[in-house]
C-alpha positions, 0 to 999 in steps of 0.5 A: 499500500503506498502512503498518499498523504502529504509530507508534514514538512511541506504542507501548510496549516489551515490558517496559513493557507487562509491568509494566502488565499485573502492576500491573493484576492485582495491583490487580484481585486486590487490590480483589476480595480486600479487597472482602468486608473492606469490606462488613458482615457481612449485606449481601446484594449480597455474598450475590448475588455469592457465588451469581453466581459459583458459578453461573459455575464451576458452568456452566463445569463443565457446559459443559465436560463437555457433548461428552464426555457427548454422544459417550458418550450417541451411542455407547450409542444406537448400540449399543442400535440394533444390538442390544446391551443393554449400551449404557445402565446400568440 
């Protein structure tokens, strides 16, 4: 049987990992917040980054709604096949 546990001399304790995580999140957020201040007002890469971020949020929102929309469409089509006209709104 092989020992898969980490060596106690190389592993970090939970409080150390938490401090490292907090510092890294703080530095990432700070650098992302200060980045637009360093850019010139008409820089194109800032516009592209803004458009990319908007696309990511729009895509995530649409993908999030897909399962419910698919289920509702299937129910509407099944009710239309059964002879009901109330399946799809006119």
